[in-house]
C-alpha positions as CSV (number, residue, x, y, z in Angstrom):
1,Q,-8.4,-19.3,1.6
2,V,-7.3,-15.8,2.1
3,Q,-4.7,-14.2,-0.2
4,L,-3.2,-11.0,-0.5
5,V,-0.3,-11.0,-3.2
6,Q,1.5,-8.1,-3.9
7,S,4.2,-6.5,-6.3
8,G,6.2,-3.8,-7.8
9,G,8.4,-1.8,-5.4
10,G,12.4,-1.7,-5.3
11,L,15.5,0.9,-5.2
12,V,14.3,4.6,-7.1
13,Q,15.7,7.7,-6.3
14,S,15.0,10.1,-4.2
15,G,12.2,12.6,-5.6
16,G,10.9,9.3,-8.6
17,S,7.9,7.1,-8.3
18,L,7.3,3.6,-7.6
19,R,3.2,1.6,-8.1
20,L,2.5,-1.1,-5.1
21,S,-0.6,-4.0,-6.4
22,C,-1.9,-6.6,-4.3
23,A,-4.3,-9.1,-5.5
24,A,-6.4,-10.3,-3.1
25,S,-8.7,-13.5,-3.1
26,G,-11.1,-15.7,-0.8
27,I,-12.6,-12.3,0.8
28,T,-15.4,-10.1,-1.2
29,F,-13.5,-7.8,-2.6
30,R,-16.5,-4.6,-3.4
31,I,-17.2,-4.4,0.0
32,A,-13.4,-4.1,2.1
33,T,-11.8,-1.1,2.5
34,M,-8.4,-2.0,1.9
35,G,-5.4,-0.3,3.5
36,W,-1.1,0.5,2.9
37,Y,0.8,0.0,5.1
38,R,4.6,0.3,6.0
39,Q,7.3,0.0,8.6
40,V,10.4,-0.4,9.0
41,P,13.0,-1.9,11.6
42,G,12.8,-1.1,15.3
43,K,9.2,1.4,14.5
44,Q,5.5,-0.2,14.5
45,R,3.9,-0.6,11.7
46,E,2.3,2.3,10.0
47,S,-1.5,3.1,7.8
48,V,0.8,4.9,4.7
49,A,-3.2,4.9,3.5
50,R,-6.9,3.8,3.2
51,I,-10.2,3.1,0.8
52,S,-13.3,1.7,1.0
53,G,-15.1,-0.6,-1.2
54,V,-16.2,2.5,-2.4
55,G,-13.8,4.0,-3.3
56,T,-12.8,6.6,-1.0
57,P,-9.6,7.3,0.2
58,T,-7.1,8.5,3.4
59,Y,-3.9,9.6,3.4
60,A,-1.0,9.7,5.7
61,D,-0.9,13.4,6.4
62,S,3.4,12.5,6.0
63,V,2.1,11.4,2.4
64,K,-0.3,13.7,1.4
65,G,-0.1,14.8,-2.0
66,R,3.1,12.5,-3.3
67,F,0.7,9.2,-2.5
68,T,-2.0,7.9,-4.4
69,I,-4.2,5.3,-3.5
70,S,-6.6,2.6,-6.2
71,R,-8.7,0.3,-7.0
72,D,-10.0,-2.2,-8.9
73,N,-13.1,-3.8,-8.0
74,A,-13.5,-6.5,-11.0
75,K,-9.9,-7.2,-10.1
76,N,-9.7,-7.3,-7.1
77,T,-7.4,-5.0,-7.0
78,V,-5.8,-2.6,-5.1
79,D,-2.7,-0.2,-5.7
80,L,-0.7,2.8,-4.0
81,Q,1.5,5.0,-6.5
82,M,3.9,6.7,-4.7
83,N,5.2,10.3,-6.1
84,S,7.9,12.3,-5.0
85,L,9.7,9.5,-3.3
86,K,11.8,10.9,-0.4
87,V,14.4,9.4,2.4
88,D,11.6,8.7,5.0
89,D,9.7,6.7,2.5
90,T,11.8,3.9,2.8
91,A,10.0,0.6,4.6
92,V,8.3,-2.7,3.9
93,Y,5.1,-1.7,2.5
94,Y,2.1,-3.7,3.5
95,C,-1.5,-4.5,2.0
96,N,-4.1,-5.2,4.1
97,V,-7.8,-5.8,4.5
98,V,-8.4,-3.2,7.2
99,G,-9.6,-4.4,10.5
100,G,-9.0,-7.5,9.4
101,P,-6.0,-10.5,10.2
102,Y,-4.5,-11.1,6.6
103,W,-1.4,-9.0,5.3
104,G,0.7,-9.2,2.0
105,Q,4.0,-11.0,1.7
106,G,5.4,-6.8,2.1
107,T,7.7,-5.6,-0.6
108,Q,10.6,-3.6,0.3
109,V,10.7,-0.2,-1.2
110,T,14.1,1.6,-1.2
111,V,14.4,5.2,-1.2
112,S,18.3,6.2,-2.4
113,S,19.3,10.2,-2.0
């Protein structure tokens, strides 16, 4: 079955960096567009970044220039490098096979002021 297993995240001060990783299995990873989303309580889950199978990234305006999404098709992993973190980036982050019903377990990212 499809599994997306996340790692990384945690607590960091404003201006700091964190890296999230998502390991996928059970899919043809190299052709899957992968995405990172985030959600805070009381709000809808929002797209943060996505990357096509050939490595073309797109970003939400709120994270452009600060976050970088990357993938390794040999390892079936997709990463999200988050720099210059802001308090507003605090959320639970999820990886996803874009367009599919598959989600990672969620990882808390907390940015303190």
